[in-house]
mmCIF file of the N, C-alpha and C atoms, coordinates in Angstrom:
data_MODEL
# 
_entry.id   MODEL 
# 
loop_
_atom_site.group_PDB 
_atom_site.id 
_atom_site.type_symbol 
_atom_site.label_atom_id 
_atom_site.label_alt_id 
_atom_site.label_comp_id 
_atom_site.label_asym_id 
_atom_site.label_entity_id 
_atom_site.label_seq_id 
_atom_site.pdbx_PDB_ins_code 
_atom_site.Cartn_x 
_atom_site.Cartn_y 
_atom_site.Cartn_z 
_atom_site.occupancy 
_atom_site.B_iso_or_equiv 
_atom_site.pdbx_formal_charge 
_atom_site.auth_seq_id 
_atom_site.auth_comp_id 
_atom_site.auth_asym_id 
_atom_site.auth_atom_id 
_atom_site.pdbx_PDB_model_num 
ATOM 1   N N  . MET A 1 1  ? -12.586 9.842  -13.573 1.00 0.00 ? 1  MET A N  1 
ATOM 2   C CA . MET A 1 1  ? -13.117 9.546  -12.472 1.00 0.00 ? 1  MET A CA 1 
ATOM 3   C C  . MET A 1 1  ? -12.568 8.061  -12.609 1.00 0.00 ? 1  MET A C  1 
ATOM 4   N N  . ASN A 1 2  ? -12.468 7.181  -11.354 1.00 0.00 ? 2  ASN A N  1 
ATOM 5   C CA . ASN A 1 2  ? -11.568 6.134  -11.577 1.00 0.00 ? 2  ASN A CA 1 
ATOM 6   C C  . ASN A 1 2  ? -12.858 5.124  -11.959 1.00 0.00 ? 2  ASN A C  1 
ATOM 7   N N  . ASN A 1 3  ? -12.555 3.685  -12.413 1.00 0.00 ? 3  ASN A N  1 
ATOM 8   C CA . ASN A 1 3  ? -13.157 3.066  -11.744 1.00 0.00 ? 3  ASN A CA 1 
ATOM 9   C C  . ASN A 1 3  ? -12.783 1.834  -11.036 1.00 0.00 ? 3  ASN A C  1 
ATOM 10  N N  . SER A 1 4  ? -12.042 2.686  -9.900  1.00 0.00 ? 4  SER A N  1 
ATOM 11  C CA . SER A 1 4  ? -11.749 1.308  -8.827  1.00 0.00 ? 4  SER A CA 1 
ATOM 12  C C  . SER A 1 4  ? -12.153 0.419  -8.363  1.00 0.00 ? 4  SER A C  1 
ATOM 13  N N  . MET A 1 5  ? -12.912 -0.355 -7.647  1.00 0.00 ? 5  MET A N  1 
ATOM 14  C CA . MET A 1 5  ? -13.924 -0.773 -6.456  1.00 0.00 ? 5  MET A CA 1 
ATOM 15  C C  . MET A 1 5  ? -13.630 -0.543 -5.196  1.00 0.00 ? 5  MET A C  1 
ATOM 16  N N  . ILE A 1 6  ? -12.306 -0.120 -4.985  1.00 0.00 ? 6  ILE A N  1 
ATOM 17  C CA . ILE A 1 6  ? -11.342 -0.112 -3.570  1.00 0.00 ? 6  ILE A CA 1 
ATOM 18  C C  . ILE A 1 6  ? -11.685 1.746  -3.591  1.00 0.00 ? 6  ILE A C  1 
ATOM 19  N N  . ASN A 1 7  ? -12.757 2.061  -2.463  1.00 0.00 ? 7  ASN A N  1 
ATOM 20  C CA . ASN A 1 7  ? -12.678 3.523  -1.600  1.00 0.00 ? 7  ASN A CA 1 
ATOM 21  C C  . ASN A 1 7  ? -12.119 3.763  -0.867  1.00 0.00 ? 7  ASN A C  1 
ATOM 22  N N  . PRO A 1 8  ? -11.065 4.920  -0.670  1.00 0.00 ? 8  PRO A N  1 
ATOM 23  C CA . PRO A 1 8  ? -10.693 5.270  -1.598  1.00 0.00 ? 8  PRO A CA 1 
ATOM 24  C C  . PRO A 1 8  ? -9.837  4.814  -2.445  1.00 0.00 ? 8  PRO A C  1 
ATOM 25  N N  . SER A 1 9  ? -9.975  5.460  -3.777  1.00 0.00 ? 9  SER A N  1 
ATOM 26  C CA . SER A 1 9  ? -8.755  4.773  -4.672  1.00 0.00 ? 9  SER A CA 1 
ATOM 27  C C  . SER A 1 9  ? -7.328  4.421  -4.161  1.00 0.00 ? 9  SER A C  1 
ATOM 28  N N  . ILE A 1 10 ? -6.356  3.994  -4.857  1.00 0.00 ? 10 ILE A N  1 
ATOM 29  C CA . ILE A 1 10 ? -5.236  3.804  -4.469  1.00 0.00 ? 10 ILE A CA 1 
ATOM 30  C C  . ILE A 1 10 ? -4.475  4.966  -5.059  1.00 0.00 ? 10 ILE A C  1 
ATOM 31  N N  . VAL A 1 11 ? -5.075  5.543  -6.261  1.00 0.00 ? 11 VAL A N  1 
ATOM 32  C CA . VAL A 1 11 ? -5.069  6.654  -7.387  1.00 0.00 ? 11 VAL A CA 1 
ATOM 33  C C  . VAL A 1 11 ? -4.610  7.967  -7.098  1.00 0.00 ? 11 VAL A C  1 
ATOM 34  N N  . ASP A 1 12 ? -6.372  8.541  -6.316  1.00 0.00 ? 12 ASP A N  1 
ATOM 35  C CA . ASP A 1 12 ? -6.742  9.566  -5.792  1.00 0.00 ? 12 ASP A CA 1 
ATOM 36  C C  . ASP A 1 12 ? -5.545  9.435  -4.197  1.00 0.00 ? 12 ASP A C  1 
ATOM 37  N N  . LEU A 1 13 ? -5.433  8.232  -3.540  1.00 0.00 ? 13 LEU A N  1 
ATOM 38  C CA . LEU A 1 13 ? -4.676  8.392  -2.303  1.00 0.00 ? 13 LEU A CA 1 
ATOM 39  C C  . LEU A 1 13 ? -3.107  9.463  -3.135  1.00 0.00 ? 13 LEU A C  1 
ATOM 40  N N  . LYS A 1 14 ? -2.159  8.165  -3.765  1.00 0.00 ? 14 LYS A N  1 
ATOM 41  C CA . LYS A 1 14 ? -1.211  8.568  -4.072  1.00 0.00 ? 14 LYS A CA 1 
ATOM 42  C C  . LYS A 1 14 ? -1.150  10.066 -4.766  1.00 0.00 ? 14 LYS A C  1 
ATOM 43  N N  . GLU A 1 15 ? -1.816  10.071 -5.093  1.00 0.00 ? 15 GLU A N  1 
ATOM 44  C CA . GLU A 1 15 ? -2.471  12.268 -5.943  1.00 0.00 ? 15 GLU A CA 1 
ATOM 45  C C  . GLU A 1 15 ? -2.137  12.810 -4.509  1.00 0.00 ? 15 GLU A C  1 
ATOM 46  N N  . ARG A 1 16 ? -2.467  13.054 -3.527  1.00 0.00 ? 16 ARG A N  1 
ATOM 47  C CA . ARG A 1 16 ? -2.609  12.921 -2.079  1.00 0.00 ? 16 ARG A CA 1 
ATOM 48  C C  . ARG A 1 16 ? -1.612  13.569 -1.595  1.00 0.00 ? 16 ARG A C  1 
ATOM 49  N N  . VAL A 1 17 ? -0.477  12.190 -1.297  1.00 0.00 ? 17 VAL A N  1 
ATOM 50  C CA . VAL A 1 17 ? 0.314   12.051 -0.910  1.00 0.00 ? 17 VAL A CA 1 
ATOM 51  C C  . VAL A 1 17 ? 1.742   12.363 -2.098  1.00 0.00 ? 17 VAL A C  1 
ATOM 52  N N  . GLY A 1 18 ? 1.808   12.091 -3.160  1.00 0.00 ? 18 GLY A N  1 
ATOM 53  C CA . GLY A 1 18 ? 2.826   12.289 -3.716  1.00 0.00 ? 18 GLY A CA 1 
ATOM 54  C C  . GLY A 1 18 ? 3.098   10.277 -4.202  1.00 0.00 ? 18 GLY A C  1 
ATOM 55  N N  . ASP A 1 19 ? 3.149   9.299  -3.426  1.00 0.00 ? 19 ASP A N  1 
ATOM 56  C CA . ASP A 1 19 ? 3.292   7.877  -4.124  1.00 0.00 ? 19 ASP A CA 1 
ATOM 57  C C  . ASP A 1 19 ? 3.300   7.264  -2.723  1.00 0.00 ? 19 ASP A C  1 
ATOM 58  N N  . LYS A 1 20 ? 3.424   5.932  -3.700  1.00 0.00 ? 20 LYS A N  1 
ATOM 59  C CA . LYS A 1 20 ? 3.107   4.975  -2.698  1.00 0.00 ? 20 LYS A CA 1 
ATOM 60  C C  . LYS A 1 20 ? 3.866   4.793  -1.722  1.00 0.00 ? 20 LYS A C  1 
ATOM 61  N N  . TYR A 1 21 ? 5.155   4.703  -1.461  1.00 0.00 ? 21 TYR A N  1 
ATOM 62  C CA . TYR A 1 21 ? 5.794   4.582  -0.618  1.00 0.00 ? 21 TYR A CA 1 
ATOM 63  C C  . TYR A 1 21 ? 5.390   5.572  0.959   1.00 0.00 ? 21 TYR A C  1 
ATOM 64  N N  . SER A 1 22 ? 4.881   6.910  0.294   1.00 0.00 ? 22 SER A N  1 
ATOM 65  C CA . SER A 1 22 ? 5.139   7.827  0.861   1.00 0.00 ? 22 SER A CA 1 
ATOM 66  C C  . SER A 1 22 ? 3.526   7.779  1.850   1.00 0.00 ? 22 SER A C  1 
ATOM 67  N N  . LEU A 1 23 ? 2.461   6.871  0.971   1.00 0.00 ? 23 LEU A N  1 
ATOM 68  C CA . LEU A 1 23 ? 1.087   6.613  1.238   1.00 0.00 ? 23 LEU A CA 1 
ATOM 69  C C  . LEU A 1 23 ? 1.133   5.090  2.699   1.00 0.00 ? 23 LEU A C  1 
ATOM 70  N N  . VAL A 1 24 ? 2.060   4.893  2.121   1.00 0.00 ? 24 VAL A N  1 
ATOM 71  C CA . VAL A 1 24 ? 2.319   3.885  2.829   1.00 0.00 ? 24 VAL A CA 1 
ATOM 72  C C  . VAL A 1 24 ? 3.001   3.704  4.665   1.00 0.00 ? 24 VAL A C  1 
ATOM 73  N N  . VAL A 1 25 ? 3.637   4.659  4.421   1.00 0.00 ? 25 VAL A N  1 
ATOM 74  C CA . VAL A 1 25 ? 4.428   5.413  5.842   1.00 0.00 ? 25 VAL A CA 1 
ATOM 75  C C  . VAL A 1 25 ? 3.398   5.936  6.774   1.00 0.00 ? 25 VAL A C  1 
ATOM 76  N N  . ILE A 1 26 ? 3.161   7.307  5.662   1.00 0.00 ? 26 ILE A N  1 
ATOM 77  C CA . ILE A 1 26 ? 1.709   7.993  6.252   1.00 0.00 ? 26 ILE A CA 1 
ATOM 78  C C  . ILE A 1 26 ? 0.802   7.408  7.380   1.00 0.00 ? 26 ILE A C  1 
ATOM 79  N N  . THR A 1 27 ? 0.208   6.411  6.422   1.00 0.00 ? 27 THR A N  1 
ATOM 80  C CA . THR A 1 27 ? -1.259  5.648  7.001   1.00 0.00 ? 27 THR A CA 1 
ATOM 81  C C  . THR A 1 27 ? -0.462  4.661  8.135   1.00 0.00 ? 27 THR A C  1 
ATOM 82  N N  . SER A 1 28 ? 0.634   4.014  7.971   1.00 0.00 ? 28 SER A N  1 
ATOM 83  C CA . SER A 1 28 ? 1.033   3.199  9.164   1.00 0.00 ? 28 SER A CA 1 
ATOM 84  C C  . SER A 1 28 ? 1.052   3.636  9.849   1.00 0.00 ? 28 SER A C  1 
ATOM 85  N N  . LYS A 1 29 ? 2.116   4.965  10.205  1.00 0.00 ? 29 LYS A N  1 
ATOM 86  C CA . LYS A 1 29 ? 1.955   6.011  11.336  1.00 0.00 ? 29 LYS A CA 1 
ATOM 87  C C  . LYS A 1 29 ? 1.284   6.275  12.212  1.00 0.00 ? 29 LYS A C  1 
ATOM 88  N N  . ARG A 1 30 ? 0.427   6.229  11.169  1.00 0.00 ? 30 ARG A N  1 
ATOM 89  C CA . ARG A 1 30 ? -0.757  7.353  12.086  1.00 0.00 ? 30 ARG A CA 1 
ATOM 90  C C  . ARG A 1 30 ? -2.222  6.138  12.342  1.00 0.00 ? 30 ARG A C  1 
ATOM 91  N N  . ALA A 1 31 ? -2.083  4.929  11.392  1.00 0.00 ? 31 ALA A N  1 
ATOM 92  C CA . ALA A 1 31 ? -2.850  3.905  12.581  1.00 0.00 ? 31 ALA A CA 1 
ATOM 93  C C  . ALA A 1 31 ? -2.332  3.557  13.639  1.00 0.00 ? 31 ALA A C  1 
ATOM 94  N N  . ARG A 1 32 ? -0.701  3.554  13.854  1.00 0.00 ? 32 ARG A N  1 
ATOM 95  C CA . ARG A 1 32 ? -0.457  3.657  15.231  1.00 0.00 ? 32 ARG A CA 1 
ATOM 96  C C  . ARG A 1 32 ? -0.880  4.520  16.071  1.00 0.00 ? 32 ARG A C  1 
ATOM 97  N N  . GLN A 1 33 ? -0.749  5.513  15.880  1.00 0.00 ? 33 GLN A N  1 
ATOM 98  C CA . GLN A 1 33 ? -1.408  6.554  16.510  1.00 0.00 ? 33 GLN A CA 1 
ATOM 99  C C  . GLN A 1 33 ? -2.721  5.942  17.236  1.00 0.00 ? 33 GLN A C  1 
ATOM 100 N N  . LEU A 1 34 ? -3.022  5.718  16.350  1.00 0.00 ? 34 LEU A N  1 
ATOM 101 C CA . LEU A 1 34 ? -5.406  5.173  16.701  1.00 0.00 ? 34 LEU A CA 1 
ATOM 102 C C  . LEU A 1 34 ? -4.847  4.058  17.659  1.00 0.00 ? 34 LEU A C  1 
ATOM 103 N N  . ILE A 1 35 ? -4.042  3.175  17.375  1.00 0.00 ? 35 ILE A N  1 
ATOM 104 C CA . ILE A 1 35 ? -3.926  1.842  18.178  1.00 0.00 ? 35 ILE A CA 1 
ATOM 105 C C  . ILE A 1 35 ? -3.460  2.557  19.566  1.00 0.00 ? 35 ILE A C  1 
ATOM 106 N N  . GLN A 1 36 ? -2.855  3.503  19.400  1.00 0.00 ? 36 GLN A N  1 
ATOM 107 C CA . GLN A 1 36 ? -2.383  4.125  20.907  1.00 0.00 ? 36 GLN A CA 1 
ATOM 108 C C  . GLN A 1 36 ? -3.617  5.044  21.373  1.00 0.00 ? 36 GLN A C  1 
ATOM 109 N N  . GLY A 1 37 ? -4.061  5.166  20.922  1.00 0.00 ? 37 GLY A N  1 
ATOM 110 C CA . GLY A 1 37 ? -5.333  5.795  21.982  1.00 0.00 ? 37 GLY A CA 1 
ATOM 111 C C  . GLY A 1 37 ? -6.092  7.113  21.253  1.00 0.00 ? 37 GLY A C  1 
ATOM 112 N N  . GLU A 1 38 ? -5.240  7.428  20.359  1.00 0.00 ? 38 GLU A N  1 
ATOM 113 C CA . GLU A 1 38 ? -5.738  8.916  19.592  1.00 0.00 ? 38 GLU A CA 1 
ATOM 114 C C  . GLU A 1 38 ? -6.941  9.040  19.061  1.00 0.00 ? 38 GLU A C  1 
ATOM 115 N N  . LYS A 1 39 ? -8.112  9.842  18.712  1.00 0.00 ? 39 LYS A N  1 
ATOM 116 C CA . LYS A 1 39 ? -9.049  9.676  18.668  1.00 0.00 ? 39 LYS A CA 1 
ATOM 117 C C  . LYS A 1 39 ? -9.125  10.390 16.856  1.00 0.00 ? 39 LYS A C  1 
ATOM 118 N N  . PRO A 1 40 ? -10.149 8.791  15.875  1.00 0.00 ? 40 PRO A N  1 
ATOM 119 C CA . PRO A 1 40 ? -9.772  9.354  14.970  1.00 0.00 ? 40 PRO A CA 1 
ATOM 120 C C  . PRO A 1 40 ? -10.697 10.587 14.453  1.00 0.00 ? 40 PRO A C  1 
ATOM 121 N N  . LEU A 1 41 ? -10.329 11.239 12.982  1.00 0.00 ? 41 LEU A N  1 
ATOM 122 C CA . LEU A 1 41 ? -10.749 12.378 12.602  1.00 0.00 ? 41 LEU A CA 1 
ATOM 123 C C  . LEU A 1 41 ? -11.533 12.877 12.049  1.00 0.00 ? 41 LEU A C  1 
ATOM 124 N N  . VAL A 1 42 ? -12.159 11.099 10.948  1.00 0.00 ? 42 VAL A N  1 
ATOM 125 C CA . VAL A 1 42 ? -13.012 11.030 10.184  1.00 0.00 ? 42 VAL A CA 1 
ATOM 126 C C  . VAL A 1 42 ? -14.135 10.016 10.914  1.00 0.00 ? 42 VAL A C  1 
ATOM 127 N N  . ASN A 1 43 ? -15.473 10.053 11.061  1.00 0.00 ? 43 ASN A N  1 
ATOM 128 C CA . ASN A 1 43 ? -16.409 8.735  11.150  1.00 0.00 ? 43 ASN A CA 1 
ATOM 129 C C  . ASN A 1 43 ? -16.414 8.389  9.937   1.00 0.00 ? 43 ASN A C  1 
ATOM 130 N N  . VAL A 1 44 ? -16.183 6.611  9.868   1.00 0.00 ? 44 VAL A N  1 
ATOM 131 C CA . VAL A 1 44 ? -16.140 5.991  8.870   1.00 0.00 ? 44 VAL A CA 1 
ATOM 132 C C  . VAL A 1 44 ? -16.671 4.163  9.533   1.00 0.00 ? 44 VAL A C  1 
ATOM 133 N N  . ASP A 1 45 ? -17.443 3.451  8.444   1.00 0.00 ? 45 ASP A N  1 
ATOM 134 C CA . ASP A 1 45 ? -18.168 2.369  9.052   1.00 0.00 ? 45 ASP A CA 1 
ATOM 135 C C  . ASP A 1 45 ? -16.937 1.117  9.204   1.00 0.00 ? 45 ASP A C  1 
ATOM 136 N N  . SER A 1 46 ? -15.660 1.486  9.768   1.00 0.00 ? 46 SER A N  1 
ATOM 137 C CA . SER A 1 46 ? -15.133 0.308  10.292  1.00 0.00 ? 46 SER A CA 1 
ATOM 138 C C  . SER A 1 46 ? -14.285 0.675  11.738  1.00 0.00 ? 46 SER A C  1 
ATOM 139 N N  . ASN A 1 47 ? -13.684 -0.066 12.258  1.00 0.00 ? 47 ASN A N  1 
ATOM 140 C CA . ASN A 1 47 ? -13.208 -0.174 13.840  1.00 0.00 ? 47 ASN A CA 1 
ATOM 141 C C  . ASN A 1 47 ? -11.669 -0.269 13.069  1.00 0.00 ? 47 ASN A C  1 
ATOM 142 N N  . LYS A 1 48 ? -11.208 -0.426 11.983  1.00 0.00 ? 48 LYS A N  1 
ATOM 143 C CA . LYS A 1 48 ? -9.984  -1.195 12.026  1.00 0.00 ? 48 LYS A CA 1 
ATOM 144 C C  . LYS A 1 48 ? -9.001  0.533  11.421  1.00 0.00 ? 48 LYS A C  1 
ATOM 145 N N  . THR A 1 49 ? -7.952  0.396  12.069  1.00 0.00 ? 49 THR A N  1 
ATOM 146 C CA . THR A 1 49 ? -7.215  1.447  12.494  1.00 0.00 ? 49 THR A CA 1 
ATOM 147 C C  . THR A 1 49 ? -6.334  1.529  10.822  1.00 0.00 ? 49 THR A C  1 
ATOM 148 N N  . LEU A 1 50 ? -5.837  0.907  10.104  1.00 0.00 ? 50 LEU A N  1 
ATOM 149 C CA . LEU A 1 50 ? -5.962  0.865  9.211   1.00 0.00 ? 50 LEU A CA 1 
ATOM 150 C C  . LEU A 1 50 ? -6.226  1.569  8.065   1.00 0.00 ? 50 LEU A C  1 
ATOM 151 N N  . THR A 1 51 ? -8.065  1.763  7.859   1.00 0.00 ? 51 THR A N  1 
ATOM 152 C CA . THR A 1 51 ? -9.334  2.021  7.414   1.00 0.00 ? 51 THR A CA 1 
ATOM 153 C C  . THR A 1 51 ? -9.682  3.555  7.559   1.00 0.00 ? 51 THR A C  1 
ATOM 154 N N  . ILE A 1 52 ? -9.290  3.727  8.610   1.00 0.00 ? 52 ILE A N  1 
ATOM 155 C CA . ILE A 1 52 ? -9.487  4.748  9.481   1.00 0.00 ? 52 ILE A CA 1 
ATOM 156 C C  . ILE A 1 52 ? -8.596  5.888  9.150   1.00 0.00 ? 52 ILE A C  1 
ATOM 157 N N  . ALA A 1 53 ? -6.809  5.538  9.165   1.00 0.00 ? 53 ALA A N  1 
ATOM 158 C CA . ALA A 1 53 ? -6.357  6.342  8.708   1.00 0.00 ? 53 ALA A CA 1 
ATOM 159 C C  . ALA A 1 53 ? -6.133  6.355  7.336   1.00 0.00 ? 53 ALA A C  1 
ATOM 160 N N  . ILE A 1 54 ? -6.256  5.482  6.398   1.00 0.00 ? 54 ILE A N  1 
ATOM 161 C CA . ILE A 1 54 ? -6.773  6.130  5.518   1.00 0.00 ? 54 ILE A CA 1 
ATOM 162 C C  . ILE A 1 54 ? -7.717  6.662  4.794   1.00 0.00 ? 54 ILE A C  1 
ATOM 163 N N  . ASN A 1 55 ? -8.560  7.121  5.283   1.00 0.00 ? 55 ASN A N  1 
ATOM 164 C CA . ASN A 1 55 ? -9.867  7.704  4.908   1.00 0.00 ? 55 ASN A CA 1 
ATOM 165 C C  . ASN A 1 55 ? -9.585  9.190  5.481   1.00 0.00 ? 55 ASN A C  1 
ATOM 166 N N  . GLU A 1 56 ? -8.630  9.391  6.575   1.00 0.00 ? 56 GLU A N  1 
ATOM 167 C CA . GLU A 1 56 ? -8.627  10.535 7.008   1.00 0.00 ? 56 GLU A CA 1 
ATOM 168 C C  . GLU A 1 56 ? -7.309  10.848 6.286   1.00 0.00 ? 56 GLU A C  1 
ATOM 169 N N  . VAL A 1 57 ? -6.591  10.814 5.578   1.00 0.00 ? 57 VAL A N  1 
ATOM 170 C CA . VAL A 1 57 ? -5.753  10.400 4.391   1.00 0.00 ? 57 VAL A CA 1 
ATOM 171 C C  . VAL A 1 57 ? -6.406  11.733 3.343   1.00 0.00 ? 57 VAL A C  1 
ATOM 172 N N  . ASP A 1 58 ? -7.070  10.548 2.559   1.00 0.00 ? 58 ASP A N  1 
ATOM 173 C CA . ASP A 1 58 ? -8.183  10.889 1.937   1.00 0.00 ? 58 ASP A CA 1 
ATOM 174 C C  . ASP A 1 58 ? -9.340  12.234 1.613   1.00 0.00 ? 58 ASP A C  1 
ATOM 175 N N  . GLN A 1 59 ? -9.537  12.492 2.979   1.00 0.00 ? 59 GLN A N  1 
ATOM 176 C CA . GLN A 1 59 ? -10.258 13.243 3.143   1.00 0.00 ? 59 GLN A CA 1 
ATOM 177 C C  . GLN A 1 59 ? -9.769  15.023 3.348   1.00 0.00 ? 59 GLN A C  1 
ATOM 178 N N  . GLY A 1 60 ? -8.147  14.702 3.518   1.00 0.00 ? 60 GLY A N  1 
ATOM 179 C CA . GLY A 1 60 ? -7.275  15.551 4.067   1.00 0.00 ? 60 GLY A CA 1 
ATOM 180 C C  . GLY A 1 60 ? -7.000  16.016 5.325   1.00 0.00 ? 60 GLY A C  1 
ATOM 181 N N  . LYS A 1 61 ? -7.819  14.799 6.466   1.00 0.00 ? 61 LYS A N  1 
ATOM 182 C CA . LYS A 1 61 ? -7.342  15.286 7.823   1.00 0.00 ? 61 LYS A CA 1 
ATOM 183 C C  . LYS A 1 61 ? -6.195  14.965 8.466   1.00 0.00 ? 61 LYS A C  1 
ATOM 184 N N  . ILE A 1 62 ? -4.991  14.684 7.613   1.00 0.00 ? 62 ILE A N  1 
ATOM 185 C CA . ILE A 1 62 ? -3.918  14.359 8.184   1.00 0.00 ? 62 ILE A CA 1 
ATOM 186 C C  . ILE A 1 62 ? -2.736  15.190 7.596   1.00 0.00 ? 62 ILE A C  1 
ATOM 187 N N  . HIS A 1 63 ? -2.370  15.732 8.637   1.00 0.00 ? 63 HIS A N  1 
ATOM 188 C CA . HIS A 1 63 ? -0.919  16.795 8.160   1.00 0.00 ? 63 HIS A CA 1 
ATOM 189 C C  . HIS A 1 63 ? 0.325   16.658 7.562   1.00 0.00 ? 63 HIS A C  1 
ATOM 190 N N  . PHE A 1 64 ? 1.057   16.361 6.975   1.00 0.00 ? 64 PHE A N  1 
ATOM 191 C CA . PHE A 1 64 ? 2.666   15.465 7.012   1.00 0.00 ? 64 PHE A CA 1 
ATOM 192 C C  . PHE A 1 64 ? 3.677   16.449 5.967   1.00 0.00 ? 64 PHE A C  1 
ATOM 193 N N  . LYS A 1 65 ? 4.400   16.474 6.006   1.00 0.00 ? 65 LYS A N  1 
ATOM 194 C CA . LYS A 1 65 ? 5.519   16.564 5.252   1.00 0.00 ? 65 LYS A CA 1 
ATOM 195 C C  . LYS A 1 65 ? 6.515   15.735 5.092   1.00 0.00 ? 65 LYS A C  1 
ATOM 196 N N  . VAL A 1 66 ? 6.436   16.349 3.457   1.00 0.00 ? 66 VAL A N  1 
ATOM 197 C CA . VAL A 1 66 ? 7.729   15.121 2.897   1.00 0.00 ? 66 VAL A CA 1 
ATOM 198 C C  . VAL A 1 66 ? 9.014   15.541 2.741   1.00 0.00 ? 66 VAL A C  1 
ATOM 199 N N  . VAL A 1 67 ? 10.173  15.191 3.117   1.00 0.00 ? 67 VAL A N  1 
ATOM 200 C CA . VAL A 1 67 ? 11.438  15.500 3.846   1.00 0.00 ? 67 VAL A CA 1 
ATOM 201 C C  . VAL A 1 67 ? 12.274  14.552 2.275   1.00 0.00 ? 67 VAL A C  1 
ATOM 202 N N  . HIS A 1 68 ? 12.850  15.460 2.078   1.00 0.00 ? 68 HIS A N  1 
ATOM 203 C CA . HIS A 1 68 ? 13.957  14.224 0.738   1.00 0.00 ? 68 HIS A CA 1 
ATOM 204 C C  . HIS A 1 68 ? 14.988  14.608 1.393   1.00 0.00 ? 68 HIS A C  1 
ATOM 205 N N  . GLU A 1 69 ? 16.026  13.561 1.771   1.00 0.00 ? 69 GLU A N  1 
ATOM 206 C CA . GLU A 1 69 ? 17.307  13.500 2.642   1.00 0.00 ? 69 GLU A CA 1 
ATOM 207 C C  . GLU A 1 69 ? 17.896  12.506 1.764   1.00 0.00 ? 69 GLU A C  1 
ATOM 208 N N  . GLY A 1 70 ? 19.279  12.752 0.723   1.00 0.00 ? 70 GLY A N  1 
ATOM 209 C CA . GLY A 1 70 ? 20.568  12.306 0.144   1.00 0.00 ? 70 GLY A CA 1 
ATOM 210 C C  . GLY A 1 70 ? 20.926  11.262 1.039   1.00 0.00 ? 70 GLY A C  1 
ATOM 211 N N  . ILE A 1 71 ? 21.217  9.732  0.765   1.00 0.00 ? 71 ILE A N  1 
ATOM 212 C CA . ILE A 1 71 ? 22.177  9.267  1.603   1.00 0.00 ? 71 ILE A CA 1 
ATOM 213 C C  . ILE A 1 71 ? 23.496  9.177  1.426   1.00 0.00 ? 71 ILE A C  1 
ATOM 214 N N  . LYS A 1 72 ? 23.940  9.353  2.347   1.00 0.00 ? 72 LYS A N  1 
ATOM 215 C CA . LYS A 1 72 ? 25.251  9.698  2.812   1.00 0.00 ? 72 LYS A CA 1 
ATOM 216 C C  . LYS A 1 72 ? 26.131  8.085  3.380   1.00 0.00 ? 72 LYS A C  1 
# 
């Protein structure tokens, strides 16, 4: 169990997506979609798009594909 005061914890979120950089990209893209009018996939006590996006990731509602590309 994690003793973090932030819910969901960053540790749990990183386990879901792989690393903190992917977490930032995934949640920020989803927050932009919410700003543009997409409907939230979770029920949370917040109207902040980033909070909604983070909770969507935590609850497994966001599907994403990690692409590894080399530098050319």
